[in-house]
C-alpha distance (Angstrom), angle and dihedral (degrees) to the residues before:
residue distance angle dihedral
M1 . . .
S2 3.74 . .
N3 3.75 120.7 .
P4 3.85 112.1 -108.8
S5 3.77 90.1 -143.6
S6 3.81 90.5 57.4
I7 3.82 90.1 50.8
S8 3.79 93.3 51.5
S9 3.80 91.2 45.0
S10 3.80 91.3 53.6
K11 3.79 91.9 58.8
S12 3.78 118.8 102.2
P13 3.81 118.3 -108.2
N14 3.85 91.8 -108.1
E15 3.86 90.9 52.7
A16 3.77 91.5 49.5
R17 3.81 92.1 53.0
H18 3.75 132.1 62.3
H19 3.83 115.0 -95.2
S20 3.79 90.0 -113.7
Q21 3.82 87.8 64.4
W22 3.80 96.6 49.9
A23 3.83 114.9 123.4
L24 3.82 109.2 -133.1
H25 3.80 123.4 -157.8
R26 3.79 112.1 -97.9
A27 3.80 112.5 -143.9
I28 3.80 93.4 -167.9
T29 3.77 117.5 44.8
P30 3.80 132.5 170.0
K31 3.80 88.7 -109.7
L32 3.81 92.0 55.0
V33 3.80 91.4 46.9
G34 3.80 90.4 50.9
I35 3.81 92.5 49.8
L36 3.81 92.0 48.7
L37 3.80 90.2 48.6
L38 3.80 91.6 52.3
V39 3.82 91.1 47.6
F40 3.81 90.5 50.0
I41 3.81 91.8 50.3
A42 3.82 91.4 48.7
L43 3.81 92.1 49.1
A44 3.81 91.9 47.0
W45 3.81 91.0 50.4
S46 3.81 91.2 47.9
A47 3.81 92.1 48.8
K48 3.79 90.6 50.6
N49 3.79 91.4 46.6
T50 3.82 92.1 51.9
E51 3.84 93.2 43.1
L52 3.79 94.2 -117.2
D53 3.80 87.9 141.1
R54 3.82 90.8 59.5
A55 3.80 89.9 45.4
A56 3.81 90.7 53.2
I57 3.81 92.3 48.7
E58 3.80 95.4 47.5
T59 3.81 92.3 43.6
G60 3.80 89.3 52.1
Q61 3.79 90.0 49.8
A62 3.81 89.6 50.5
I63 3.81 91.0 52.4
V64 3.80 90.8 49.7
A65 3.82 90.2 46.1
L66 3.78 89.7 60.1
T67 3.81 87.0 72.2
G68 3.79 91.0 53.1
A69 3.78 93.9 -115.5
T70 3.80 95.7 120.0
D71 3.79 144.1 -2.3
S72 3.79 126.9 -95.3
K73 3.78 128.2 -165.4
V74 3.81 88.4 -154.7
L75 3.80 91.6 60.3
D76 3.81 91.6 40.2
S77 3.80 92.1 54.9
A78 3.80 92.7 45.1
G79 3.78 90.1 47.3
R80 3.79 93.2 52.1
F81 3.78 90.6 51.8
L82 3.81 94.0 47.6
D83 3.81 92.2 47.0
D84 3.81 91.0 55.3
A85 3.81 97.3 35.0
F86 3.79 96.5 65.8
P87 2.93 136.2 100.8
F88 3.80 98.1 37.1
T89 3.80 117.1 -114.9
F90 3.79 111.2 -124.6
E91 3.79 101.0 152.9
S92 3.78 130.1 78.6
S93 3.78 127.9 -153.4
I94 3.78 133.4 -170.2
E95 3.77 130.4 -179.1
V96 3.79 111.0 -101.2
S97 3.81 92.6 -137.4
R98 3.82 89.3 61.9
I99 3.82 94.5 56.0
D100 3.79 114.6 94.7
N101 3.81 116.6 -132.3
F102 3.79 91.8 0.0
D103 3.82 113.2 -169.4
R104 3.79 114.9 -160.7
D105 3.79 91.6 -166.2
S106 3.81 93.8 56.6
L107 3.79 108.3 49.2
P108 3.82 122.0 169.5
L109 3.80 116.8 -97.4
F110 3.84 113.5 -70.1
S111 3.82 90.9 1.4
R112 3.79 125.7 132.4
I113 3.80 139.3 -179.6
E114 3.80 119.1 -113.7
S115 3.80 130.7 -173.8
R116 3.79 114.3 -138.6
E117 3.77 132.8 -178.8
T118 3.76 116.0 -129.3
R119 3.79 129.2 -168.7
E120 3.77 120.2 -147.9
Y121 3.78 128.0 179.5
D122 3.81 115.7 -121.2
A123 3.79 110.0 -150.2
F124 3.80 93.2 -162.9
T125 3.81 97.2 54.7
E126 3.83 93.1 26.5
T127 3.79 90.1 -134.6
Y128 3.77 137.8 110.1
L129 3.79 115.7 -104.5
T130 3.79 119.7 -150.9
E131 3.78 117.1 -146.7
T132 3.79 132.7 174.7
K133 3.80 115.3 -135.2
E134 3.77 133.6 179.4
Y135 3.79 121.1 -125.8
L136 3.77 131.9 -167.9
V137 3.81 104.7 -133.0
N138 3.79 124.7 -164.1
P139 3.85 110.6 -170.7
I140 3.81 92.8 -149.5
G141 3.80 99.3 23.9
Y142 3.79 96.9 112.1
L143 3.80 92.4 42.7
L144 3.80 89.8 54.6
K145 3.80 89.7 49.7
V146 3.81 91.7 51.7
L147 3.82 91.3 47.3
A148 3.81 89.9 52.2
K149 3.80 90.5 51.1
M150 3.81 90.5 46.9
W151 3.80 89.9 52.0
E152 3.81 88.3 52.6
S153 3.81 88.6 54.2
I154 3.81 89.9 51.0
E155 3.80 89.9 50.9
M156 3.80 89.6 49.7
G157 3.81 89.7 52.7
F158 3.81 91.6 48.4
W159 3.81 96.8 49.9
G160 3.79 91.6 40.5
T161 3.80 88.3 55.8
V162 3.82 93.1 46.8
L163 3.81 92.2 52.2
S164 3.79 90.8 43.1
V165 3.82 91.7 55.8
A166 3.82 91.1 46.8
I167 3.83 90.0 53.7
S168 3.79 99.0 39.5
I169 3.82 101.0 48.9
P170 3.83 97.3 64.4
L171 3.81 92.0 37.6
G172 3.79 89.2 47.4
V173 3.81 91.8 55.1
L174 3.80 92.7 45.2
G175 3.80 89.4 47.4
A176 3.82 93.7 56.2
K177 3.80 112.4 98.1
N178 3.79 95.2 -143.0
Y179 3.84 95.9 52.8
T180 3.79 106.8 28.9
P181 3.84 114.9 110.7
N182 3.80 93.8 -126.5
K183 3.78 143.3 -20.4
L184 3.81 93.3 -91.8
V185 3.81 92.2 57.1
Y186 3.81 89.7 44.9
T187 3.80 91.9 52.5
G188 3.80 92.3 46.1
A189 3.81 93.5 49.9
R190 3.78 93.0 46.8
T191 3.82 90.9 47.0
I192 3.81 92.3 52.7
L193 3.80 91.2 48.0
G194 3.78 90.9 48.0
F195 3.80 92.0 49.8
H196 3.81 92.4 50.0
R197 3.78 90.6 47.6
A198 3.79 93.5 48.7
M199 3.81 95.6 53.6
P200 3.86 112.6 87.0
E201 3.79 115.4 -130.7
L202 3.80 93.8 -121.5
I203 3.81 92.6 54.7
I204 3.80 92.0 46.5
A205 3.81 90.2 46.9
L206 3.82 90.7 54.1
F207 3.80 89.1 53.1
F208 3.82 93.3 49.7
V209 3.82 91.4 44.8
L210 3.78 86.3 57.4
M211 3.81 89.5 51.8
Y212 3.82 102.8 38.5
G213 3.80 102.9 19.3
F214 3.78 128.5 -125.0
G215 3.78 116.6 -27.7
P216 3.81 144.9 75.1
I217 3.82 95.1 -62.5
A218 3.81 91.1 75.2
G219 3.80 90.7 48.3
I220 3.80 94.0 49.4
F221 3.80 93.1 50.5
A222 3.81 91.9 45.5
L223 3.81 91.8 52.4
A224 3.80 92.2 45.1
M225 3.79 93.8 49.8
H226 3.80 97.6 48.0
T227 3.79 98.9 40.6
S228 3.81 92.7 45.5
G229 3.80 86.5 66.7
V230 3.80 90.9 53.0
L231 3.81 95.8 43.9
G232 3.80 93.2 43.1
K233 3.79 91.6 56.2
F234 3.81 91.6 48.1
F235 3.81 91.2 48.2
S236 3.82 92.9 49.1
D237 3.79 93.2 48.7
E238 3.81 92.1 49.0
I239 3.82 91.7 51.5
E240 3.81 91.5 49.4
N241 3.83 91.8 48.2
A242 3.83 96.3 45.1
P243 3.85 115.0 124.7
E244 3.81 111.8 -85.2
G245 3.81 97.5 -147.0
P246 3.82 100.5 78.5
Q247 3.79 90.7 40.6
A248 3.80 92.8 52.4
A249 3.80 91.1 48.3
L250 3.80 92.9 53.7
K251 3.79 92.8 44.3
A252 3.81 89.9 51.8
S253 3.80 89.6 54.7
G254 3.81 90.3 55.4
A255 3.81 100.0 -100.7
G256 3.80 117.5 154.2
S257 3.79 126.9 -124.9
L258 3.81 94.4 -94.0
K259 3.80 92.8 52.5
V260 3.79 91.0 46.5
L261 3.79 89.4 51.9
R262 3.77 92.2 48.2
F263 3.79 100.4 44.5
A264 3.82 105.1 24.2
V265 3.82 107.5 27.6
F266 3.80 108.9 31.3
P267 3.84 94.9 50.4
Q268 3.80 87.9 53.5
V269 3.80 96.6 48.4
F270 3.80 99.5 34.3
P271 3.86 96.2 94.2
A272 3.80 90.1 51.6
Y273 3.80 90.5 47.3
V274 3.80 90.9 53.5
A275 3.81 91.0 50.8
Y276 3.82 91.7 49.2
V277 3.80 93.5 48.6
Q278 3.78 91.3 47.6
Y279 3.80 90.8 51.6
I280 3.80 91.8 47.9
F281 3.81 91.0 49.5
E282 3.81 91.2 53.8
R283 3.79 90.8 46.2
N284 3.80 92.9 48.2
I285 3.80 92.0 54.2
R286 3.80 91.2 51.6
T287 3.78 91.4 46.3
A288 3.81 92.6 46.3
T289 3.81 89.1 63.2
I290 3.81 88.4 62.6
L291 3.80 101.1 41.4
G292 3.79 90.9 71.9
M293 3.80 88.5 70.9
V294 3.81 88.1 75.2
G295 3.80 93.0 42.9
A296 3.80 98.1 -92.6
G297 3.80 96.9 130.3
G298 3.76 133.8 -104.6
I299 3.77 131.9 80.4
G300 3.79 92.0 -42.8
M301 3.81 91.1 77.3
E302 3.80 90.6 57.4
L303 3.81 90.8 44.9
K304 3.80 92.7 51.6
G305 3.80 92.6 47.4
R306 3.79 94.5 49.8
W307 3.81 92.1 44.9
D308 3.80 91.6 52.9
L309 3.83 89.3 51.1
F310 3.83 91.1 49.0
D311 3.82 90.1 -121.6
Y312 3.78 92.0 151.0
S313 3.81 94.7 166.1
H314 3.81 87.9 59.8
V315 3.82 89.6 45.1
S316 3.81 91.0 54.0
T317 3.81 89.8 51.2
I318 3.81 90.5 52.8
L319 3.80 91.7 48.1
L320 3.81 90.2 49.3
V321 3.81 91.7 53.5
I322 3.83 91.4 47.2
F323 3.81 91.0 50.1
I324 3.80 93.8 49.1
T325 3.81 91.1 46.6
V326 3.81 93.5 50.7
M327 3.81 92.7 46.7
T328 3.81 91.6 47.8
L329 3.79 90.0 49.7
E330 3.80 90.0 50.2
V331 3.81 92.4 52.8
V332 3.81 92.2 47.9
S333 3.82 91.2 47.7
Q334 3.79 92.5 51.0
R335 3.82 90.9 51.9
I336 3.78 92.0 48.7
R337 3.81 90.5 49.6
G338 3.79 90.6 48.6
R339 3.79 92.1 54.4
S340 3.80 94.4 44.0
L341 3.81 95.1 52.5
């Protein structure tokens, strides 16, 4: 027979007590309320510090201004840009008198000569003088210039990716715990990758512009340095997470670490490596369009110059070309992924 004391001792505390003494779970406690209050205060302070409150107020005013009830500087600024941004500017024009050895009988393809009246203020007579000047107009001249700059940005993204892969593969192997020579090398490789990853492209580009001057070289090196940190980390993690079975089989047959890497690890991680490199290439092209704003080559230099001159119709043309390029690249990437799967 079972001992009654053992039966009573096996009961849970709530079964041993009267239901009026049961302790129910409290969803809301003073501790939880205090934590939520502290979180709310921190978020409110952060929103005030980052001017989100002003953004909310001015956005609300802009929404109300759409009804015509009030004015909004947000809508006014956007309206000024849109008024000047369209239509797109595709043509280029240059004064004929500024062209050296100009030959009227041998004009560039699609080009024409136009006579335009210009008004200039004469400070001596305090009047406006009207003068007729001839201009060589190319209907797609500016578009061709933007396309050439966009191609330069694509080249920057390509070479930045090539250098990034060359840097990240050895650092990725040395940064993998199961194939690094020792802990010191592992720490050094991971530190270098972390440093490269932590440095923003724009800051790195400014540094290389200081070293190499304005141009695409600074942009290529900036892209290579930053993205090598990203790729190197991905490569290291893939090597560490590779299936152990093929590696153990090769090691049991007497193969060294390099042969195990070559025949058991790289075939396993190669599809992931291709996906990472493809992503980095797309990202580098998008980033290359911005690096020109600090003088690192590409279409960004043209964008910055036109923006500073308030040539918003030229700016809209540049943005259109960037958008079409990115969308085209996305379509091509999706097709390549579909065939590689």
